[in-house]
C-alpha positions in Angstrom: 8.3 15.6 -39.0 7.9 18.2 -36.2 4.3 19.1 -36.7 3.5 15.2 -36.6 5.3 14.9 -33.1 3.9 18.0 -31.7 0.3 16.3 -32.6 1.3 13.2 -31.0 2.7 15.3 -27.9 -0.5 17.0 -27.4 -2.7 14.2 -28.2 -0.5 12.3 -25.6 -0.7 15.4 -22.7 -4.5 15.8 -23.4 -5.2 12.2 -22.5 -3.1 12.1 -19.1 -4.9 15.5 -18.2 -8.3 14.0 -19.3 -7.0 11.1 -17.1 -5.5 12.8 -14.0 -8.0 15.8 -14.2 -11.2 14.6 -12.3 -13.4 17.3 -10.9 -13.4 16.6 -7.2 -16.0 18.2 -4.4 -14.9 21.3 -3.4 -14.3 20.6 0.2 -12.1 17.8 -0.7 -8.9 17.8 1.2 -5.6 17.0 -1.0 -7.4 17.1 -4.2 -4.9 16.6 -6.3 -4.1 13.1 -4.4 -7.3 12.6 -4.7 -7.6 13.4 -8.2 -4.6 11.0 -8.8 -6.4 7.9 -7.1 -9.3 8.5 -8.8 -7.7 8.4 -12.3 -5.6 5.3 -11.5 -8.9 3.7 -11.0 -10.5 5.1 -13.8 -7.5 3.4 -15.8 -7.8 -0.1 -14.1 -11.7 0.1 -15.1 -11.0 0.9 -18.6 -8.3 -1.9 -18.9 -10.8 -4.3 -17.5 -13.5 -3.3 -19.6 -11.2 -3.5 -22.6 -9.8 -7.3 -21.4 -13.7 -8.4 -21.0 -14.8 -7.1 -24.5 -11.8 -8.9 -26.0 -12.5 -12.0 -24.1 -9.3 -12.1 -22.7 -10.6 -12.4 -19.1 -13.7 -11.3 -16.8 -14.1 -7.7 -15.9 -13.7 -8.3 -12.5 -10.8 -11.1 -12.8 -8.8 -8.1 -14.7 -9.5 -5.7 -11.7 -8.7 -8.4 -9.5 -5.2 -8.8 -11.1 -4.3 -5.2 -9.7 -5.7 -5.7 -6.3 -3.2 -9.0 -6.4 -0.5 -6.4 -7.0 -1.0 -5.1 -3.7 -0.8 -8.3 -1.7 1.5 -8.5 1.1 2.6 -11.9 2.8 1.8 -12.3 6.6 4.4 -10.7 8.1 4.9 -10.7 11.9 6.5 -7.5 13.5 7.7 -6.8 17.1 4.0 -6.1 18.2 1.5 -8.6 16.3 2.1 -12.2 14.9 0.3 -12.4 12.0 -0.5 -15.8 10.1 -2.6 -17.4 7.6 -4.6 -20.0 8.3 -8.2 -21.5 8.2 -11.3 -21.5 10.1 -13.9 -24.1 9.2 -12.3 -24.5 5.9 -12.3 -20.8 5.0 -8.7 -18.8 4.5 -8.6 -16.2 7.6 -5.4 -14.0 8.2 -4.8 -13.6 12.0 -3.2 -11.0 13.8 -2.4 -11.7 17.6 -1.0 -9.1 19.9 2.4 -10.2 21.3 2.2 -7.7 24.5 0.7 -9.2 27.6 -2.9 -8.9 28.5 -3.9 -8.5 32.3 -7.2 -10.5 31.5 -8.9 -11.9 28.5 -8.4 -9.9 25.1 -11.3 -8.2 23.1 -11.5 -9.9 19.3 -12.9 -8.0 15.9 -13.7 -10.1 13.1 -13.2 -8.5 10.0 -14.9 -8.8 6.7 -12.9 -6.6 3.7 -14.9 -4.6 0.9 -14.4 -5.1 -2.7 -18.4 -5.8 -4.1 -17.9 -9.5 -3.2 -15.7 -9.5 -6.4 -12.1 -8.3 -5.5 -10.1 -7.7 -2.7 -8.5 -9.7 0.1 -6.9 -9.8 3.7 -3.6 -9.2 2.4 -3.7 -6.3 0.8 -1.6 -3.4 2.2 -4.4 -1.1 2.8 -6.6 -4.1 4.9 -3.4 -5.4 6.1 -2.3 -1.8 7.6 -5.8 -1.6 9.0 -6.3 -4.7 10.8 -2.7 -4.5 11.9 -3.5 -1.3 13.5 -6.8 -2.6 15.1 -5.1 -5.5 16.6 -2.0 -3.4 17.9 -3.7 -0.6 19.4 -6.8 -2.3 20.7 -4.7 -5.4 22.3 -7.2 -7.4 20.3 -7.3 -10.8 18.2 -8.0 -9.8 14.8 -9.5 -12.4 12.2 -9.4 -11.1 8.7 -11.5 -13.2 6.1 -10.9 -14.2 2.6 -14.2 -15.4 1.6 -14.4 -16.6 -1.6 -15.2 -14.1 -4.3 -17.7 -13.6 -7.3 -17.2 -14.0 -10.4 -16.2 -17.9 -9.6 -19.0 -17.9 -6.8 -22.0 -16.2 -6.5 -24.4 -15.2 -3.5 -24.9 -17.1 -0.7 -21.2 -18.0 -1.2 -19.6 -15.1 0.2 -22.1 -15.0 3.1 -21.7 -18.1 4.4 -18.1 -17.9 4.3 -17.8 -15.4 7.0 -21.0 -16.5 8.6 -19.2 -19.9 9.1 -15.9 -18.4 10.4 -17.5 -16.0 12.7 -20.1 -19.3 14.0 -16.7 -21.0 14.3 -14.8 -18.2 16.1 -17.6 -18.0 18.7 -17.0 -21.3 20.2 -16.0 -21.2 23.8 -13.4 -23.7 22.9 -11.9 -21.4 20.1 -12.4 -18.1 21.9 -10.5 -19.7 25.1 -7.7 -21.2 22.7 -6.8 -17.2 21.5 -7.6 -15.8 25.0 -10.6 -13.9 23.9 -13.4 -12.6 26.1 -16.5 -14.1 24.9 -18.5 -10.4 26.1 -15.8 -8.7 23.8 -16.5 -9.7 20.3 -17.4 -7.5 17.3 -18.0 -8.4 13.6 -16.8 -4.9 11.3 -16.2 -4.5 7.6 -16.3 -1.9 5.1 -18.3 -1.4 1.6 -19.5 -5.2 0.8 -17.7 -6.7 4.2 -19.9 -4.2 6.1 -22.6 -5.6 4.0 -21.4 -8.9 5.4 -20.7 -7.9 8.8 -24.4 -6.6 8.8 -25.9 -9.7 7.5 -23.5 -12.1 9.8 -24.9 -9.9 13.0 -28.7 -10.2 12.2 -28.4 -14.1 11.3 -26.5 -14.9 14.4 -29.9 -13.5 16.4 -31.9 -16.4 14.4 -29.1 -19.2 15.2 -29.9 -21.0 18.3 -26.5 -23.0 18.5 -24.6 -20.0 19.0 -24.5 -19.3 22.5 -22.2 -16.1 22.5 -23.3 -13.0 21.6 -21.6 -10.2 19.9 -20.8 -6.9 21.9 -20.7 -4.3 18.9 -21.2 -4.3 14.7 -19.0 -1.9 13.1 -20.0 -1.0 9.5 -18.0 1.3 7.3 -19.7 2.9 4.3 -21.8 -0.3 4.0 -23.8 -1.5 1.0 -27.2 -2.6 2.5 -29.8 -2.9 0.0 -30.2 -3.9 -3.9 -34.0 -3.0 -3.9 -33.6 0.7 -4.9 -30.8 2.0 -6.9 -31.7 5.4 -7.4 -31.7 7.1 -4.0 -30.6 10.8 -4.1 -26.9 9.3 -3.1 -26.7 7.2 -6.2 -27.9 10.3 -8.1 -25.5 12.8 -6.9 -22.3 10.7 -6.8 -23.2 8.3 -9.9 -19.7 9.9 -11.0 -17.6 10.7 -7.9 -14.2 8.9 -7.4 -13.6 5.2 -6.8 -17.4 3.7 -6.6 -19.4 5.1 -9.3 -23.2 4.3 -9.7 -22.1 2.2 -13.0 -19.4 0.3 -10.9 -21.5 -0.3 -8.1 -24.6 -1.7 -9.8 -22.4 -4.0 -11.5 -20.9 -5.6 -8.3 -24.4 -6.0 -7.1 -25.5 -7.7 -10.0 -21.9 -10.0 -10.1 -22.8 -10.5 -6.5 -26.0 -12.7 -8.0 -24.8 -13.9 -11.2 -23.0 -13.2 -14.4 -26.2 -13.2 -16.1 -26.4 -10.0 -18.0 -29.9 -9.6 -17.7 -29.9 -8.8 -14.0 -27.2 -6.2 -14.8 -29.3 -4.6 -17.1 -32.4 -4.3 -15.1 -30.7 -3.1 -11.9 -29.0 -0.3 -14.4 -32.5 0.8 -15.0 -33.8 0.1 -11.6 -36.4 -2.3 -13.1 -35.8 -5.9 -11.2 -37.8 -5.9 -8.3 -41.1 -7.6 -9.1 -44.5 -6.1 -8.4 -45.3 -9.2 -5.8 -42.0 -8.4 -3.6 -43.2 -4.5 -3.5 -43.8 -4.3 0.0 -40.3 -4.6 0.8 -39.8 -1.0 -0.9 -41.2 0.1 2.7 -37.9 -0.8 4.3 -35.9 1.0 2.0 -38.3 4.5 1.3 -35.9 6.9 1.3 -38.6 9.7 1.2 -39.2 8.4 5.0 -35.9 7.3 5.9 -33.5 10.0 5.1 -32.9 13.6 6.7 -34.4 16.5 5.1 -30.7 18.1 4.5 -30.1 14.5 2.4 -33.3 14.6 0.5 -32.5 18.1 -0.9 -34.7 18.5 -3.8 -34.9 14.9 -5.1 -38.3 13.5 -5.7 -39.3 10.2 -4.5 -41.1 8.2 -7.6 -42.9 4.5 -7.2 -40.8 2.0 -8.2 -41.3 0.4 -11.7 -41.6 -3.4 -11.7 -39.4 -5.7 -13.3 -40.0 -9.0 -14.8 -40.5 -11.6 -11.8 -38.7 -14.4 -13.7 -35.2 -12.5 -12.7 -36.3 -12.6 -9.1 -37.2 -16.5 -9.3 -33.7 -17.2 -11.0 -31.8 -14.9 -8.9 -34.0 -14.5 -5.4 -30.8 -13.4 -3.5 -31.4 -9.6 -4.0 -34.3 -9.9 -2.3 -32.7 -11.8 0.6 -31.8 -10.0 3.9 -28.7 -11.9 3.7 -27.7 -10.0 0.7 -30.0 -6.6 1.8 -29.9 -6.6 5.3 -32.1 -3.3 5.3 -34.8 -5.8 4.5 -35.0 -7.0 7.7 -38.1 -6.2 9.8 -38.2 -4.0 12.9 -38.8 -6.7 15.2 -35.4 -8.2 14.2 -33.6 -5.1 13.9 -34.7 -4.6 17.6 -32.0 -7.1 18.9 -29.0 -6.0 17.4 -26.1 -4.9 19.2 -24.5 -1.5 19.6 -23.7 -0.4 16.5 -21.0 1.8 14.7 -22.0 3.5 11.1 -19.4 5.6 9.0 -21.0 7.1 6.1 -19.5 9.5 3.5 -21.1 12.4 1.9 -19.9 11.6 -1.9 -20.7 8.1 -1.8 -23.4 6.0 -3.8 -23.9 4.4 -0.5 -24.2 7.1 1.7 -27.7 6.6 2.0 -27.7 3.4 2.7 -25.8 3.6 5.9 -28.2 6.6 6.8 -31.1 4.6 6.3 -30.0 1.7 8.7 -28.9 4.0 11.0 -32.0 5.9 11.4 -34.0 2.2 11.5 -31.9 1.3 14.3 -32.4 4.4 16.2 -35.9 3.9 15.8 -36.2 0.8 17.4 -33.7 1.8 20.2 -30.3 0.4 19.3 -27.6 2.3 20.5 -26.0 3.5 17.4 -23.0 6.0 16.8 -23.4 7.1 13.0 -20.4 9.1 11.8 -20.9 11.1 8.6 -17.9 12.3 6.6 -19.1 15.3 5.2 -15.5 16.0 3.2 -15.2 12.6 1.5 -15.5 9.8 -1.0 -16.2 6.1 -0.8 -13.2 3.7 0.5 -11.1 6.6 1.7 -10.1 4.6 4.6 -8.3 2.1 2.2 -5.8 5.2 1.2 -3.7 5.3 4.6 -0.5 4.0 3.4 1.9 5.2 0.6 1.9 6.1 -2.3 -1.5 7.2 -2.0 -1.8 8.3 1.7 -4.7 10.7 2.6 -5.1 12.3 5.8 -8.9 11.9 5.7 -8.4 7.9 5.2 -6.0 8.1 8.7 -8.7 10.4 10.5 -11.5 7.5 9.8 -9.4 4.9 10.5 -8.2 6.7 14.0 -12.0 7.6 14.7 -13.2 4.0 13.9 -10.3 2.4 16.4 -11.2 4.8 18.9 -15.0 3.9 18.8 -14.2 0.4 19.1 -11.5 1.2 22.1 -14.6 3.0 23.9 -17.2 0.3 23.1 -15.8 -3.0 22.6 
């Protein structure tokens, strides 16, 4: 009957409108595209939630199915030879420029994002980013397919990217690929930015590695799992792509699939009192500039059950939370690029790291993209091509070109 059909049509339209209409910040360029991207991500999250609740598959495995749909095989073109191989038993995708080089080439070791749970070097967005980097810098790019949660937890992801880096930095390997040992960089976005920062710190402690990194480039990195109520987590809890609840889920899943850690992190009660001294390294009231503090009030942490930290010590480990490194360690880091986005739960992590590095004398370029959200650099190829994605990617490649 007509009325029932109309009602169904109305409900379907309302549901679609609810999905597509996401309030986006008013300074957003191409708001309809951003709404579309945000609604697609929300739909994926909801489907994964349903699959998880029904016991069909783990939430992250369901999300990973979608990222697999974005996969492209290693494809060489007239500028770059691309091939999948292994370094130190870890899968990598190699990008080797074809055009002749006057001398030795630069190299970038790249770690993809995805919350340590999803993503891969062969995803369209990452393949485009690393291919562009290789072509425009005439550089060798090693994009690492580290193992992922929920199958593998910390420190496996870190150990994978670290062993690839250490393998590549051997003088015999560098010379095999015609790479200048004075011009090597580690870079990554989001969880990959976390891994890049952790690798750069760990290399300083490793007497076996003779080659020093020239630069590190951290793109909207996640840098600490201690305080998940920073102003950026409060303001951007429901912004596009990376909500607070998803970030908390990524963090907890990095360490364990035990939901008790997830619940404790969600209420910011996971750090035990005996680790209270670590909060000085992530105290945003001392480390953020006034314009980011706004009217937020810093409250002393609520301490959690020490049992969690005993079972899953990873969240207190600087290899997972690079902001926990001491000033003495930070002082020795190489030239650093940090990109942060205004509408991003991880914004304050990057800002605090940039400020701490500047305070100990490390030369830092901190680019703050005021009009965009987490993950924007991934949306550089159709169908969801964003002008801001191209702008951030160009800025990152230009910075590397000038500094690497």
